[in-house]
C-alpha positions, 0 to 999 in steps of 0.5 A, a space after each residue: 066753593 066747589 062750583 066756583 073751582 069747577 067753573 075755573 077749571 073748565 074756563 082754563 081748559 077752554 082757553 087752552 083749546 082755543 089757543 091751540 087753534 090760533 097758532 100761525 100757519 107756516 107756508 111750505 116755502 117760507 124763503 120765497 124761492 122756487 125752481 120751475 120748468 126743468 127741461 131736458 136738452 135735447 127733448 128725446 134721449 137714448 141710452 148712451 146719449 149725453 144731455 143737458 138740463 135747463 131750470 128757472 130759479 124764481 125769487 118771489 121773496 122781499 130779499 135779493 138772492 145771490 147764487 154762486 155759478 160754479 164752473 158755468 153751472 149754478 145748480 147740481 143734479 142727482 140721478 137714479 140708476 138711469 143716468 150718471 154724472 161723469 167728471 171730465 176734468 177739475 174745474 178751472 174757472 172762477 165762480 161767478 156770483 149771480 144776483 136775482 132781485 126780488 120778483 125776478 127769475 133767471 134760467 140756468 143750464 147744467 152740467 158745467 164745463 167739467 161734467 157730463 150727464 149721460 143716459 145709461 139705462 132705458 126707462 123713466 129717470 128721476 132727477 133732483 136739482 139743487 141750488 145753493 144760494 144766500 139772501 141779503 137778510 140771511 147769515 148763512 147760505 141755504 139750498 132749494 131742491 126740485 125733482 122731476 122725471 123724464 124718459 130715456 129710450 132704448 138705443 136701437 142702433 145695435 145688431 141682433 144675433 140669431 136665436 140659440 138653443 140650450 146647446 149653444 148652436 143656432 136654432 134650425 128653422 121650423 119650415 123647409 127653405 123656399 125653393 128657388 123661383 122658376 122665373 128670373 128675378 125682377 131686375 133692381 130699380 134703375 133709380 137709387 132709393 131715397 136715403 133716410 133723413 139724417 138727424 143733426 148731432 146734439 149740441 154740446 156745451 160751449 166750452 166743449 166745442 172750444 176744446 174740440 177746436 171751434 172758435 169761441 165766436 163760432 160756438 153753436 147754441 140751441 135754438 132757445 138760447 143765445 151766445 154771450 161771452 164772459 167779460 173777464 176772459 171772453 169764454 163763451 156761454 149759451 143762456 136764455 135771451 132774457 138772461 143775456 140782456 141782464 148779464 150784458 146790462 150788469 157788465 158780466 158778459 158781452 155779445 161779441 
């Protein structure tokens, strides 16, 4: 009888151990949505510059995803001490609902018309992008986030001051001054020097250009985006060409 009880106990323990290994494996992202390819616009920024971020939302789930595009920006961004988010004005634009069907993706830009992203310190900056969205089979909204890093360089347009000693007076040179030349100086060249190449100013958000006096039809977009106009109020926006085709086909935007 004792041997039968021992066999029963060992068999029960074996079943418990086996069942623990048969638990289902959970995926890292069971909702099936991702943020990919975050990019800083322009690619090089210095301390004091304002900039934008492009990011692509990918839906690989079996459900349609709905995203609220608040003030022309469907995602928010948080920075470390290297950059700030500055509020320009209260958002006065109605939210637009973006629809991303299963297996599709869409690229968005931030900040919206009422914000500025500004570089305030040189170094390797960390940013976290967050989308708020809902799905057709979900009872409430949820979020997905992604972090990435980008460099901010020093702003070398400032002036330098002469070195000073502990008394606050300029430090004298350690070598005597060079005596004046005994021969007359070489005359300056007759041709003016070649001016340095100029760098075009960064492209600002479409609504900022309109507020500064630019006509909506004359708004300038970056090389990889296309100018479209919201159907309801004809306000301009710069979006990826693929996104522009979808917005036009859905009747949310026009190209003229």
